[in-house]
All heavy atoms as TSV, in Angstrom:
chain	resi	resn	atom	element	x	y	z
A	1	MET	N	N	-19.320	33.062	43.906
A	1	MET	CA	C	-18.754	32.257	42.873
A	1	MET	C	C	-17.802	31.233	43.733
A	1	MET	O	O	-16.960	31.762	44.445
A	1	MET	CB	C	-18.070	32.895	41.798
A	1	MET	CG	C	-17.253	31.990	40.875
A	1	MET	SD	S	-16.368	32.860	39.554
A	1	MET	CE	C	-17.734	33.273	38.587
A	2	PRO	N	N	-17.865	29.907	43.460
A	2	PRO	CA	C	-16.973	29.034	44.199
A	2	PRO	C	C	-15.563	29.202	43.755
A	2	PRO	O	O	-15.246	29.567	42.659
A	2	PRO	CB	C	-17.505	27.638	43.797
A	2	PRO	CG	C	-18.816	27.822	43.084
A	2	PRO	CD	C	-18.891	29.292	42.658
A	3	GLU	N	N	-14.638	28.979	44.772
A	3	GLU	CA	C	-13.263	29.135	44.393
A	3	GLU	C	C	-12.718	27.866	43.691
A	3	GLU	O	O	-13.372	26.841	43.759
A	3	GLU	CB	C	-12.492	29.191	45.729
A	3	GLU	CG	C	-12.757	30.534	46.477
A	3	GLU	CD	C	-11.782	30.567	47.699
A	3	GLU	OE1	O	-10.698	30.108	47.732
A	3	GLU	OE2	O	-12.324	31.244	48.701
A	4	ARG	N	N	-11.673	28.067	42.947
A	4	ARG	CA	C	-11.026	27.009	42.265
A	4	ARG	C	C	-10.372	26.080	43.270
A	4	ARG	O	O	-9.750	26.521	44.149
A	4	ARG	CB	C	-10.006	27.451	41.291
A	4	ARG	CG	C	-10.529	27.950	39.996
A	4	ARG	CD	C	-9.442	28.517	39.109
A	4	ARG	NE	N	-8.136	28.004	39.117
A	4	ARG	CZ	C	-7.226	28.081	38.141
A	4	ARG	NH1	N	-7.602	28.810	37.070
A	4	ARG	NH2	N	-6.066	27.603	38.248
A	5	THR	N	N	-10.565	24.761	43.052
A	5	THR	CA	C	-9.906	23.824	43.893
A	5	THR	C	C	-8.493	23.577	43.391
A	5	THR	O	O	-8.144	23.997	42.301
A	5	THR	CB	C	-10.612	22.443	43.908
A	5	THR	OG1	O	-10.514	21.940	42.538
A	5	THR	CG2	C	-12.072	22.537	44.242
A	6	ASP	N	N	-7.715	23.019	44.283
A	6	ASP	CA	C	-6.240	22.740	43.902
A	6	ASP	C	C	-6.253	21.841	42.642
A	6	ASP	O	O	-5.383	21.973	41.801
A	6	ASP	CB	C	-5.486	22.050	44.970
A	6	ASP	CG	C	-5.317	23.032	46.162
A	6	ASP	OD1	O	-5.347	24.281	45.903
A	6	ASP	OD2	O	-4.976	22.516	47.252
A	7	TRP	N	N	-7.209	20.831	42.536
A	7	TRP	CA	C	-7.242	19.970	41.439
A	7	TRP	C	C	-7.611	20.620	40.143
A	7	TRP	O	O	-7.048	20.372	39.099
A	7	TRP	CB	C	-8.258	18.778	41.670
A	7	TRP	CG	C	-7.784	17.940	42.762
A	7	TRP	CD1	C	-8.207	17.778	44.092
A	7	TRP	CD2	C	-6.568	16.985	42.693
A	7	TRP	NE1	N	-7.481	16.863	44.765
A	7	TRP	CE2	C	-6.430	16.327	43.962
A	7	TRP	CE3	C	-5.698	16.674	41.686
A	7	TRP	CZ2	C	-5.481	15.399	44.192
A	7	TRP	CZ3	C	-4.742	15.683	41.879
A	7	TRP	CH2	C	-4.628	15.082	43.145
A	8	GLU	N	N	-8.511	21.615	40.176
A	8	GLU	CA	C	-8.888	22.353	39.022
A	8	GLU	C	C	-7.754	23.219	38.577
A	8	GLU	O	O	-7.513	23.325	37.401
A	8	GLU	CB	C	-10.116	23.223	39.362
A	8	GLU	CG	C	-11.410	22.482	39.586
A	8	GLU	CD	C	-12.552	23.272	40.158
A	8	GLU	OE1	O	-12.267	24.348	40.788
A	8	GLU	OE2	O	-13.682	22.864	40.018
A	9	ALA	N	N	-7.102	23.849	39.540
A	9	ALA	CA	C	-5.947	24.655	39.189
A	9	ALA	C	C	-4.829	23.848	38.558
A	9	ALA	O	O	-4.188	24.196	37.594
A	9	ALA	CB	C	-5.402	25.371	40.387
A	10	LYS	N	N	-4.636	22.618	39.106
A	10	LYS	CA	C	-3.612	21.712	38.513
A	10	LYS	C	C	-3.931	21.312	37.133
A	10	LYS	O	O	-3.104	21.401	36.226
A	10	LYS	CB	C	-3.412	20.550	39.422
A	10	LYS	CG	C	-2.281	19.589	38.965
A	10	LYS	CD	C	-1.888	18.643	39.943
A	10	LYS	CE	C	-0.682	17.777	39.437
A	10	LYS	NZ	N	0.264	17.476	40.304
A	11	ALA	N	N	-5.151	20.922	36.829
A	11	ALA	CA	C	-5.586	20.523	35.480
A	11	ALA	C	C	-5.392	21.674	34.573
A	11	ALA	O	O	-4.922	21.495	33.409
A	11	ALA	CB	C	-7.085	20.010	35.564
A	12	SER	N	N	-5.857	22.851	34.958
A	12	SER	CA	C	-5.726	24.031	34.078
A	12	SER	C	C	-4.314	24.405	33.752
A	12	SER	O	O	-3.909	24.575	32.702
A	12	SER	CB	C	-6.433	25.241	34.722
A	12	SER	OG	O	-6.249	26.366	33.985
A	13	ASN	N	N	-3.424	24.283	34.794
A	13	ASN	CA	C	-2.038	24.651	34.629
A	13	ASN	C	C	-1.366	23.573	33.757
A	13	ASN	O	O	-0.457	23.910	32.935
A	13	ASN	CB	C	-1.294	24.742	36.007
A	13	ASN	CG	C	-1.740	26.052	36.752
A	13	ASN	OD1	O	-2.183	26.955	36.188
A	13	ASN	ND2	N	-1.581	25.983	38.013
A	14	LEU	N	N	-1.689	22.339	33.938
A	14	LEU	CA	C	-1.061	21.273	33.120
A	14	LEU	C	C	-1.501	21.507	31.626
A	14	LEU	O	O	-0.529	21.470	30.779
A	14	LEU	CB	C	-1.582	19.903	33.503
A	14	LEU	CG	C	-0.995	19.300	34.841
A	14	LEU	CD1	C	-1.713	17.979	35.204
A	14	LEU	CD2	C	0.508	18.962	34.505
A	15	LEU	N	N	-2.663	21.760	31.337
A	15	LEU	CA	C	-3.081	22.060	29.961
A	15	LEU	C	C	-2.393	23.260	29.350
A	15	LEU	O	O	-1.859	23.273	28.243
A	15	LEU	CB	C	-4.558	22.091	29.821
A	15	LEU	CG	C	-5.158	22.138	28.432
A	15	LEU	CD1	C	-4.574	21.131	27.426
A	15	LEU	CD2	C	-6.755	22.052	28.425
A	16	LYS	N	N	-2.394	24.351	30.140
A	16	LYS	CA	C	-1.722	25.610	29.720
A	16	LYS	C	C	-0.234	25.402	29.450
A	16	LYS	O	O	0.225	25.880	28.453
A	16	LYS	CB	C	-1.943	26.684	30.680
A	16	LYS	CG	C	-3.333	27.293	30.705
A	16	LYS	CD	C	-3.407	28.505	31.502
A	16	LYS	CE	C	-4.296	28.438	32.719
A	16	LYS	NZ	N	-4.325	29.624	33.509
A	17	ALA	N	N	0.387	24.618	30.292
A	17	ALA	CA	C	1.837	24.362	30.121
A	17	ALA	C	C	2.101	23.497	28.915
A	17	ALA	O	O	3.044	23.781	28.110
A	17	ALA	CB	C	2.373	23.596	31.398
A	18	GLU	N	N	1.232	22.572	28.596
A	18	GLU	CA	C	1.341	21.695	27.471
A	18	GLU	C	C	1.145	22.526	26.196
A	18	GLU	O	O	1.857	22.378	25.150
A	18	GLU	CB	C	0.417	20.576	27.532
A	18	GLU	CG	C	0.707	19.467	26.490
A	18	GLU	CD	C	2.075	18.749	26.759
A	18	GLU	OE1	O	2.689	18.957	27.771
A	18	GLU	OE2	O	2.438	17.972	25.791
A	19	LEU	N	N	0.212	23.450	26.160
A	19	LEU	CA	C	-0.066	24.308	25.019
A	19	LEU	C	C	1.207	25.134	24.789
A	19	LEU	O	O	1.644	25.340	23.691
A	19	LEU	CB	C	-1.267	25.264	25.268
A	19	LEU	CG	C	-2.587	24.562	25.227
A	19	LEU	CD1	C	-3.696	25.512	25.744
A	19	LEU	CD2	C	-2.901	24.115	23.791
A	20	LYS	N	N	1.740	25.781	25.878
A	20	LYS	CA	C	3.022	26.625	25.776
A	20	LYS	C	C	4.150	25.759	25.255
A	20	LYS	O	O	4.924	26.227	24.359
A	20	LYS	CB	C	3.205	27.264	27.057
A	20	LYS	CG	C	4.344	28.313	27.037
A	20	LYS	CD	C	4.282	29.125	28.243
A	20	LYS	CE	C	4.988	30.454	27.993
A	20	LYS	NZ	N	4.241	31.573	27.499
A	21	ARG	N	N	4.326	24.585	25.863
A	21	ARG	CA	C	5.404	23.738	25.395
A	21	ARG	C	C	5.327	23.393	23.948
A	21	ARG	O	O	6.350	23.338	23.244
A	21	ARG	CB	C	5.401	22.418	26.269
A	21	ARG	CG	C	6.658	21.570	26.083
A	21	ARG	CD	C	6.594	20.354	27.076
A	21	ARG	NE	N	5.696	19.278	26.525
A	21	ARG	CZ	C	6.074	18.485	25.510
A	21	ARG	NH1	N	7.176	18.599	24.884
A	21	ARG	NH2	N	5.202	17.485	25.195
A	22	LYS	N	N	4.102	23.175	23.422
A	22	LYS	CA	C	3.939	22.886	22.018
A	22	LYS	C	C	3.906	24.111	21.161
A	22	LYS	O	O	3.877	23.964	19.906
A	22	LYS	CB	C	2.640	22.002	21.779
A	22	LYS	CG	C	2.645	20.631	22.464
A	22	LYS	CD	C	3.345	19.690	21.572
A	22	LYS	CE	C	3.105	18.286	21.945
A	22	LYS	NZ	N	3.813	17.377	21.036
A	23	GLY	N	N	3.825	25.260	21.731
A	23	GLY	CA	C	3.762	26.508	20.950
A	23	GLY	C	C	2.396	26.694	20.311
A	23	GLY	O	O	2.353	27.283	19.210
A	24	VAL	N	N	1.383	26.226	20.971
A	24	VAL	CA	C	-0.040	26.280	20.377
A	24	VAL	C	C	-0.766	27.408	21.038
A	24	VAL	O	O	-0.902	27.463	22.281
A	24	VAL	CB	C	-0.723	24.973	20.526
A	24	VAL	CG1	C	-2.097	25.044	19.969
A	24	VAL	CG2	C	0.018	23.877	19.805
A	25	THR	N	N	-1.381	28.324	20.284
A	25	THR	CA	C	-2.160	29.438	20.807
A	25	THR	C	C	-3.582	28.873	20.979
A	25	THR	O	O	-3.980	27.828	20.413
A	25	THR	CB	C	-2.233	30.646	19.910
A	25	THR	OG1	O	-2.855	30.210	18.585
A	25	THR	CG2	C	-0.809	31.158	19.544
A	26	TYR	N	N	-4.384	29.612	21.618
A	26	TYR	CA	C	-5.809	29.244	21.827
A	26	TYR	C	C	-6.519	29.201	20.454
A	26	TYR	O	O	-7.337	28.296	20.200
A	26	TYR	CB	C	-6.532	30.218	22.710
A	26	TYR	CG	C	-6.188	30.141	24.168
A	26	TYR	CD1	C	-6.265	31.217	25.047
A	26	TYR	CD2	C	-5.669	28.953	24.704
A	26	TYR	CE1	C	-5.870	31.185	26.334
A	26	TYR	CE2	C	-5.288	28.878	26.048
A	26	TYR	CZ	C	-5.408	29.973	26.872
A	26	TYR	OH	O	-5.080	29.909	28.184
A	27	ALA	N	N	-6.150	30.197	19.570
A	27	ALA	CA	C	-6.789	30.214	18.239
A	27	ALA	C	C	-6.359	28.898	17.434
A	27	ALA	O	O	-7.285	28.303	16.761
A	27	ALA	CB	C	-6.348	31.393	17.503
A	28	GLN	N	N	-5.155	28.489	17.565
A	28	GLN	CA	C	-4.731	27.228	16.916
A	28	GLN	C	C	-5.392	26.061	17.507
A	28	GLN	O	O	-5.720	25.064	16.810
A	28	GLN	CB	C	-3.169	27.100	17.025
A	28	GLN	CG	C	-2.422	28.146	16.156
A	28	GLN	CD	C	-0.943	28.189	16.483
A	28	GLN	OE1	O	-0.523	28.025	17.591
A	28	GLN	NE2	N	-0.114	28.426	15.396
A	29	LEU	N	N	-5.540	26.064	18.802
A	29	LEU	CA	C	-6.227	24.994	19.526
A	29	LEU	C	C	-7.689	24.835	19.023
A	29	LEU	O	O	-8.133	23.724	18.695
A	29	LEU	CB	C	-6.294	25.202	21.028
A	29	LEU	CG	C	-7.048	24.114	21.802
A	29	LEU	CD1	C	-6.373	22.703	21.566
A	29	LEU	CD2	C	-6.887	24.479	23.304
A	30	VAL	N	N	-8.347	26.008	18.731
A	30	VAL	CA	C	-9.740	25.938	18.210
A	30	VAL	C	C	-9.702	25.206	16.844
A	30	VAL	O	O	-10.513	24.335	16.564
A	30	VAL	CB	C	-10.264	27.335	18.057
A	30	VAL	CG1	C	-11.536	27.296	17.249
A	30	VAL	CG2	C	-10.483	27.985	19.386
A	31	GLU	N	N	-8.696	25.519	15.995
A	31	GLU	CA	C	-8.584	24.958	14.629
A	31	GLU	C	C	-8.304	23.437	14.793
A	31	GLU	O	O	-8.830	22.643	14.074
A	31	GLU	CB	C	-7.522	25.642	13.842
A	31	GLU	CG	C	-7.827	27.032	13.515
A	31	GLU	CD	C	-6.615	27.778	12.816
A	31	GLU	OE1	O	-5.627	27.107	12.481
A	31	GLU	OE2	O	-6.777	28.951	12.642
A	32	ASN	N	N	-7.368	23.111	15.635
A	32	ASN	CA	C	-7.005	21.709	15.820
A	32	ASN	C	C	-8.119	20.894	16.466
A	32	ASN	O	O	-8.383	19.723	15.971
A	32	ASN	CB	C	-5.788	21.570	16.831
A	32	ASN	CG	C	-4.548	22.157	16.222
A	32	ASN	OD1	O	-4.488	22.601	15.100
A	32	ASN	ND2	N	-3.496	22.157	16.904
A	33	LEU	N	N	-8.858	21.454	17.344
A	33	LEU	CA	C	-10.066	20.747	17.884
A	33	LEU	C	C	-11.106	20.521	16.774
A	33	LEU	O	O	-11.758	19.527	16.707
A	33	LEU	CB	C	-10.655	21.580	18.983
A	33	LEU	CG	C	-9.894	21.487	20.316
A	33	LEU	CD1	C	-10.450	22.461	21.329
A	33	LEU	CD2	C	-9.922	20.073	20.935
A	34	ALA	N	N	-11.319	21.532	15.909
A	34	ALA	CA	C	-12.292	21.413	14.799
A	34	ALA	C	C	-11.871	20.231	13.905
A	34	ALA	O	O	-12.761	19.509	13.416
A	34	ALA	CB	C	-12.363	22.722	14.015
A	35	GLU	N	N	-10.553	20.053	13.711
A	35	GLU	CA	C	-10.119	18.967	12.790
A	35	GLU	C	C	-10.515	17.536	13.418
A	35	GLU	O	O	-10.652	16.592	12.630
A	35	GLU	CB	C	-8.576	19.009	12.642
A	35	GLU	CG	C	-8.131	20.222	11.738
A	35	GLU	CD	C	-6.682	20.358	11.714
A	35	GLU	OE1	O	-5.897	19.409	12.101
A	35	GLU	OE2	O	-6.240	21.388	11.142
A	36	ILE	N	N	-10.688	17.500	14.707
A	36	ILE	CA	C	-11.090	16.184	15.273
A	36	ILE	C	C	-12.569	16.245	15.591
A	36	ILE	O	O	-13.017	15.311	16.417
A	36	ILE	CB	C	-10.229	15.811	16.465
A	36	ILE	CG1	C	-10.304	16.725	17.623
A	36	ILE	CG2	C	-8.743	15.603	16.013
A	36	ILE	CD1	C	-9.744	16.315	18.918
A	37	GLY	N	N	-13.289	17.210	15.102
A	37	GLY	CA	C	-14.770	17.207	15.351
A	37	GLY	C	C	-15.321	17.899	16.535
A	37	GLY	O	O	-16.447	17.633	16.963
A	38	VAL	N	N	-14.444	18.644	17.207
A	38	VAL	CA	C	-14.808	19.394	18.456
A	38	VAL	C	C	-15.067	20.817	18.165
A	38	VAL	O	O	-14.023	21.490	17.671
A	38	VAL	CB	C	-13.816	19.138	19.586
A	38	VAL	CG1	C	-14.303	19.857	20.793
A	38	VAL	CG2	C	-13.599	17.687	19.897
A	39	ASP	N	N	-16.256	21.289	18.344
A	39	ASP	CA	C	-16.582	22.724	18.073
A	39	ASP	C	C	-16.444	23.517	19.279
A	39	ASP	O	O	-17.268	23.404	20.257
A	39	ASP	CB	C	-18.053	22.831	17.468
A	39	ASP	CG	C	-18.435	24.198	17.071
A	39	ASP	OD1	O	-17.492	24.975	16.689
A	39	ASP	OD2	O	-19.629	24.516	17.131
A	40	GLU	N	N	-15.472	24.355	19.337
A	40	GLU	CA	C	-15.258	25.259	20.514
A	40	GLU	C	C	-14.896	26.626	19.992
A	40	GLU	O	O	-14.407	26.809	18.917
A	40	GLU	CB	C	-14.024	24.782	21.405
A	40	GLU	CG	C	-14.369	23.640	22.256
A	40	GLU	CD	C	-15.193	24.031	23.440
A	40	GLU	OE1	O	-15.324	25.268	23.774
A	40	GLU	OE2	O	-15.747	23.084	24.145
A	41	LYS	N	N	-15.126	27.548	20.718
A	41	LYS	CA	C	-14.772	29.012	20.447
A	41	LYS	C	C	-13.600	29.449	21.324
A	41	LYS	O	O	-13.448	28.908	22.397
A	41	LYS	CB	C	-15.920	29.944	20.651
A	41	LYS	CG	C	-17.179	29.547	19.855
A	41	LYS	CD	C	-17.909	30.755	19.374
A	41	LYS	CE	C	-19.083	30.538	18.605
A	41	LYS	NZ	N	-19.122	29.436	17.673
A	42	GLU	N	N	-12.789	30.274	20.758
A	42	GLU	CA	C	-11.619	30.759	21.518
A	42	GLU	C	C	-11.990	31.321	22.893
A	42	GLU	O	O	-11.296	30.953	23.931
A	42	GLU	CB	C	-10.778	31.761	20.695
A	42	GLU	CG	C	-9.492	32.111	21.400
A	42	GLU	CD	C	-8.609	33.003	20.483
A	42	GLU	OE1	O	-8.946	33.229	19.252
A	42	GLU	OE2	O	-7.594	33.547	20.998
A	43	ALA	N	N	-13.036	32.125	22.944
A	43	ALA	CA	C	-13.441	32.704	24.161
A	43	ALA	C	C	-13.875	31.626	25.203
A	43	ALA	O	O	-13.579	31.727	26.444
A	43	ALA	CB	C	-14.542	33.667	23.985
A	44	ASN	N	N	-14.521	30.544	24.837
A	44	ASN	CA	C	-14.915	29.460	25.638
A	44	ASN	C	C	-13.706	28.739	26.230
A	44	ASN	O	O	-13.659	28.326	27.479
A	44	ASN	CB	C	-15.892	28.420	24.893
A	44	ASN	CG	C	-17.114	29.041	24.492
A	44	ASN	OD1	O	-17.617	30.122	24.957
A	44	ASN	ND2	N	-17.859	28.354	23.629
A	45	ILE	N	N	-12.705	28.532	25.385
A	45	ILE	CA	C	-11.446	27.853	25.838
A	45	ILE	C	C	-10.762	28.705	26.916
A	45	ILE	O	O	-10.323	28.219	27.930
A	45	ILE	CB	C	-10.538	27.490	24.690
A	45	ILE	CG1	C	-11.284	26.428	23.794
A	45	ILE	CG2	C	-9.137	27.115	25.120
A	45	ILE	CD1	C	-10.512	26.094	22.540
A	46	LYS	N	N	-10.672	30.016	26.628
A	46	LYS	CA	C	-10.091	30.866	27.590
A	46	LYS	C	C	-10.731	30.839	28.986
A	46	LYS	O	O	-10.153	30.761	29.965
A	46	LYS	CB	C	-10.022	32.331	27.099
A	46	LYS	CG	C	-9.084	32.617	25.997
A	46	LYS	CD	C	-9.085	34.004	25.567
A	46	LYS	CE	C	-8.233	34.329	24.368
A	46	LYS	NZ	N	-8.260	35.713	23.924
A	47	ASN	N	N	-12.064	30.834	28.887
A	47	ASN	CA	C	-12.885	30.792	30.132
A	47	ASN	C	C	-12.629	29.477	30.906
A	47	ASN	O	O	-12.578	29.458	32.086
A	47	ASN	CB	C	-14.359	31.014	29.880
A	47	ASN	CG	C	-14.619	32.439	29.532
A	47	ASN	OD1	O	-13.905	33.409	29.913
A	47	ASN	ND2	N	-15.739	32.695	28.780
A	48	LYS	N	N	-12.739	28.433	30.085
A	48	LYS	CA	C	-12.550	27.090	30.731
A	48	LYS	C	C	-11.198	26.986	31.412
A	48	LYS	O	O	-11.110	26.518	32.566
A	48	LYS	CB	C	-12.646	25.980	29.700
A	48	LYS	CG	C	-14.090	25.702	29.251
A	48	LYS	CD	C	-14.141	24.532	28.180
A	48	LYS	CE	C	-15.492	24.376	27.727
A	48	LYS	NZ	N	-15.642	23.236	26.766
A	49	LEU	N	N	-10.134	27.425	30.753
A	49	LEU	CA	C	-8.806	27.262	31.333
A	49	LEU	C	C	-8.594	28.241	32.474
A	49	LEU	O	O	-7.957	27.978	33.452
A	49	LEU	CB	C	-7.802	27.439	30.262
A	49	LEU	CG	C	-7.701	26.436	29.261
A	49	LEU	CD1	C	-6.629	26.626	28.190
A	49	LEU	CD2	C	-7.501	25.052	29.856
A	50	SER	N	N	-9.239	29.446	32.409
A	50	SER	CA	C	-9.016	30.377	33.551
A	50	SER	C	C	-9.800	29.948	34.716
A	50	SER	O	O	-9.350	30.179	35.891
A	50	SER	CB	C	-9.432	31.807	33.108
A	50	SER	OG	O	-10.855	31.908	33.081
A	51	ARG	N	N	-10.971	29.332	34.603
A	51	ARG	CA	C	-11.778	28.844	35.629
A	51	ARG	C	C	-11.310	27.430	36.171
A	51	ARG	O	O	-11.477	27.080	37.306
A	51	ARG	CB	C	-13.167	28.674	35.303
A	51	ARG	CG	C	-13.977	30.023	35.178
A	51	ARG	CD	C	-15.438	29.809	34.965
A	51	ARG	NE	N	-15.849	28.657	34.101
A	51	ARG	CZ	C	-16.151	28.699	32.871
A	51	ARG	NH1	N	-16.198	29.852	32.251
A	51	ARG	NH2	N	-16.483	27.621	32.168
A	52	GLY	N	N	-10.679	26.749	35.307
A	52	GLY	CA	C	-10.255	25.343	35.605
A	52	GLY	C	C	-11.451	24.391	35.561
A	52	GLY	O	O	-11.374	23.291	36.177
A	53	LYS	N	N	-12.541	24.821	34.979
A	53	LYS	CA	C	-13.765	23.968	34.978
A	53	LYS	C	C	-13.893	23.442	33.578
A	53	LYS	O	O	-14.427	24.061	32.633
A	53	LYS	CB	C	-14.971	24.849	35.331
A	53	LYS	CG	C	-14.941	25.421	36.729
A	53	LYS	CD	C	-15.508	24.517	37.661
A	53	LYS	CE	C	-15.666	25.171	39.014
A	53	LYS	NZ	N	-15.995	24.311	40.063
A	54	PHE	N	N	-13.491	22.154	33.392
A	54	PHE	CA	C	-13.689	21.442	32.166
A	54	PHE	C	C	-13.727	19.912	32.470
A	54	PHE	O	O	-13.223	19.472	33.460
A	54	PHE	CB	C	-12.669	21.851	31.097
A	54	PHE	CG	C	-11.287	21.879	31.557
A	54	PHE	CD1	C	-10.480	20.686	31.652
A	54	PHE	CD2	C	-10.713	23.096	31.944
A	54	PHE	CE1	C	-9.218	20.708	32.029
A	54	PHE	CE2	C	-9.361	23.085	32.346
A	54	PHE	CZ	C	-8.603	21.910	32.432
A	55	THR	N	N	-14.237	19.217	31.509
A	55	THR	CA	C	-14.355	17.762	31.678
A	55	THR	C	C	-12.990	17.150	31.367
A	55	THR	O	O	-12.108	17.612	30.684
A	55	THR	CB	C	-15.460	17.195	30.808
A	55	THR	OG1	O	-15.049	17.360	29.424
A	55	THR	CG2	C	-16.763	17.824	31.065
A	56	ALA	N	N	-12.922	15.828	31.879
A	56	ALA	CA	C	-11.741	15.014	31.547
A	56	ALA	C	C	-11.741	14.867	29.997
A	56	ALA	O	O	-10.675	14.840	29.363
A	56	ALA	CB	C	-11.823	13.696	32.271
A	57	ALA	N	N	-12.897	14.668	29.410
A	57	ALA	CA	C	-12.990	14.472	27.971
A	57	ALA	C	C	-12.469	15.691	27.163
A	57	ALA	O	O	-11.628	15.493	26.274
A	57	ALA	CB	C	-14.444	14.243	27.472
A	58	PHE	N	N	-12.790	16.842	27.589
A	58	PHE	CA	C	-12.232	18.110	26.962
A	58	PHE	C	C	-10.656	18.191	27.111
A	58	PHE	O	O	-10.012	18.473	26.231
A	58	PHE	CB	C	-12.911	19.348	27.606
A	58	PHE	CG	C	-12.281	20.610	27.113
A	58	PHE	CD1	C	-12.627	21.108	25.832
A	58	PHE	CD2	C	-11.393	21.392	27.846
A	58	PHE	CE1	C	-12.040	22.320	25.365
A	58	PHE	CE2	C	-10.812	22.510	27.338
A	58	PHE	CZ	C	-11.163	23.019	26.093
A	59	PHE	N	N	-10.222	17.812	28.360
A	59	PHE	CA	C	-8.821	17.828	28.599
A	59	PHE	C	C	-8.070	16.849	27.572
A	59	PHE	O	O	-7.151	17.148	27.006
A	59	PHE	CB	C	-8.547	17.346	30.037
A	59	PHE	CG	C	-7.152	17.356	30.510
A	59	PHE	CD1	C	-6.543	18.593	30.791
A	59	PHE	CD2	C	-6.380	16.169	30.706
A	59	PHE	CE1	C	-5.229	18.561	31.295
A	59	PHE	CE2	C	-5.072	16.183	31.161
A	59	PHE	CZ	C	-4.549	17.447	31.468
A	60	LEU	N	N	-8.665	15.600	27.408
A	60	LEU	CA	C	-8.036	14.624	26.525
A	60	LEU	C	C	-8.183	15.073	25.087
A	60	LEU	O	O	-7.263	14.867	24.293
A	60	LEU	CB	C	-8.745	13.289	26.780
A	60	LEU	CG	C	-8.407	12.661	28.132
A	60	LEU	CD1	C	-9.286	11.438	28.256
A	60	LEU	CD2	C	-6.939	12.314	28.332
A	61	GLN	N	N	-9.318	15.722	24.684
A	61	GLN	CA	C	-9.443	16.223	23.410
A	61	GLN	C	C	-8.394	17.277	23.010
A	61	GLN	O	O	-7.802	17.228	21.942
A	61	GLN	CB	C	-10.841	16.824	23.221
A	61	GLN	CG	C	-11.959	15.805	23.102
A	61	GLN	CD	C	-13.354	16.387	23.294
A	61	GLN	OE1	O	-13.518	17.530	23.838
A	61	GLN	NE2	N	-14.344	15.760	22.832
A	62	CYS	N	N	-8.123	18.097	24.007
A	62	CYS	CA	C	-7.104	19.152	23.793
A	62	CYS	C	C	-5.717	18.547	23.557
A	62	CYS	O	O	-5.013	18.930	22.702
A	62	CYS	CB	C	-7.086	20.169	24.929
A	62	CYS	SG	S	-8.587	21.254	24.943
A	63	LEU	N	N	-5.458	17.626	24.453
A	63	LEU	CA	C	-4.119	16.994	24.381
A	63	LEU	C	C	-3.994	16.234	23.070
A	63	LEU	O	O	-2.897	16.292	22.364
A	63	LEU	CB	C	-3.923	15.953	25.539
A	63	LEU	CG	C	-3.763	16.697	26.928
A	63	LEU	CD1	C	-3.689	15.545	27.973
A	63	LEU	CD2	C	-2.596	17.530	27.009
A	64	SER	N	N	-5.001	15.504	22.629
A	64	SER	CA	C	-5.001	14.829	21.353
A	64	SER	C	C	-4.849	15.851	20.200
A	64	SER	O	O	-4.094	15.611	19.269
A	64	SER	CB	C	-6.230	13.993	21.251
A	64	SER	OG	O	-6.202	13.338	19.967
A	65	ALA	N	N	-5.515	16.905	20.260
A	65	ALA	CA	C	-5.525	17.866	19.191
A	65	ALA	C	C	-4.240	18.560	18.977
A	65	ALA	O	O	-3.877	19.004	17.884
A	65	ALA	CB	C	-6.648	18.967	19.436
A	66	ILE	N	N	-3.446	18.649	20.020
A	66	ILE	CA	C	-2.152	19.329	19.885
A	66	ILE	C	C	-1.004	18.239	19.821
A	66	ILE	O	O	0.137	18.595	19.616
A	66	ILE	CB	C	-1.771	20.286	21.084
A	66	ILE	CG1	C	-1.758	19.626	22.404
A	66	ILE	CG2	C	-2.908	21.441	21.008
A	66	ILE	CD1	C	-1.340	20.532	23.550
A	67	GLY	N	N	-1.367	16.998	19.767
A	67	GLY	CA	C	-0.376	15.934	19.400
A	67	GLY	C	C	0.393	15.516	20.669
A	67	GLY	O	O	1.492	14.987	20.544
A	68	SER	N	N	-0.068	15.749	21.878
A	68	SER	CA	C	0.574	15.385	23.049
A	68	SER	C	C	0.433	13.793	23.267
A	68	SER	O	O	-0.632	13.304	23.192
A	68	SER	CB	C	0.085	16.050	24.297
A	68	SER	OG	O	0.452	17.388	24.251
A	69	GLN	N	N	1.584	13.150	23.428
A	69	GLN	CA	C	1.518	11.687	23.624
A	69	GLN	C	C	1.866	11.291	25.060
A	69	GLN	O	O	1.623	10.216	25.479
A	69	GLN	CB	C	2.341	11.032	22.629
A	69	GLN	CG	C	1.822	11.240	21.247
A	69	GLN	CD	C	2.539	10.416	20.228
A	69	GLN	OE1	O	3.523	9.723	20.490
A	69	GLN	NE2	N	2.244	10.524	18.967
A	70	GLN	N	N	2.539	12.267	25.736
A	70	GLN	CA	C	2.839	12.035	27.156
A	70	GLN	C	C	2.566	13.279	27.952
A	70	GLN	O	O	2.596	14.371	27.411
A	70	GLN	CB	C	4.336	11.769	27.281
A	70	GLN	CG	C	4.842	10.554	26.641
A	70	GLN	CD	C	6.377	10.262	26.862
A	70	GLN	OE1	O	6.923	11.071	27.533
A	70	GLN	NE2	N	6.867	9.265	26.166
A	71	LEU	N	N	2.267	13.029	29.208
A	71	LEU	CA	C	1.921	14.148	30.129
A	71	LEU	C	C	2.648	13.890	31.430
A	71	LEU	O	O	2.436	12.825	32.052
A	71	LEU	CB	C	0.445	14.316	30.361
A	71	LEU	CG	C	0.026	15.466	31.169
A	71	LEU	CD1	C	0.279	16.789	30.487
A	71	LEU	CD2	C	-1.469	15.432	31.335
A	72	HIS	N	N	3.443	14.874	31.864
A	72	HIS	CA	C	4.140	14.732	33.143
A	72	HIS	C	C	3.430	15.496	34.137
A	72	HIS	O	O	3.158	16.658	34.012
A	72	HIS	CB	C	5.609	15.235	32.978
A	72	HIS	CG	C	6.423	14.440	31.995
A	72	HIS	ND1	N	6.995	13.219	32.329
A	72	HIS	CD2	C	6.673	14.679	30.695
A	72	HIS	CE1	C	7.540	12.725	31.329
A	72	HIS	NE2	N	7.482	13.581	30.237
A	73	LEU	N	N	3.038	14.774	35.284
A	73	LEU	CA	C	2.252	15.447	36.304
A	73	LEU	C	C	3.063	16.149	37.357
A	73	LEU	O	O	2.544	16.816	38.249
A	73	LEU	CB	C	1.422	14.380	36.989
A	73	LEU	CG	C	0.389	13.632	36.086
A	73	LEU	CD1	C	-0.356	12.599	36.847
A	73	LEU	CD2	C	-0.495	14.604	35.343
A	74	ASP	N	N	4.376	16.110	37.215
A	74	ASP	CA	C	5.265	16.810	38.223
A	74	ASP	C	C	5.406	18.219	37.861
A	74	ASP	O	O	5.493	18.585	36.728
A	74	ASP	CB	C	6.611	16.109	38.315
A	74	ASP	CG	C	6.464	14.670	38.774
A	74	ASP	OD1	O	5.426	14.330	39.149
A	74	ASP	OD2	O	7.465	14.007	38.643
């Protein structure tokens, strides 16, 4: 299995940090995504974030679903 790249790890860590900052669980993220028309299962989200393998579109959908309007890359 290929190793995670630094960029994949950074993307995953940014999204996880934003979820934590907003106090949103994976289960709540599933519900919020459904509200904007994105069908995901909690297990799939956990896998995507642990592997760091997801599209930019998924990243943006998650940020939108939890109401993030700014993202700090530092």
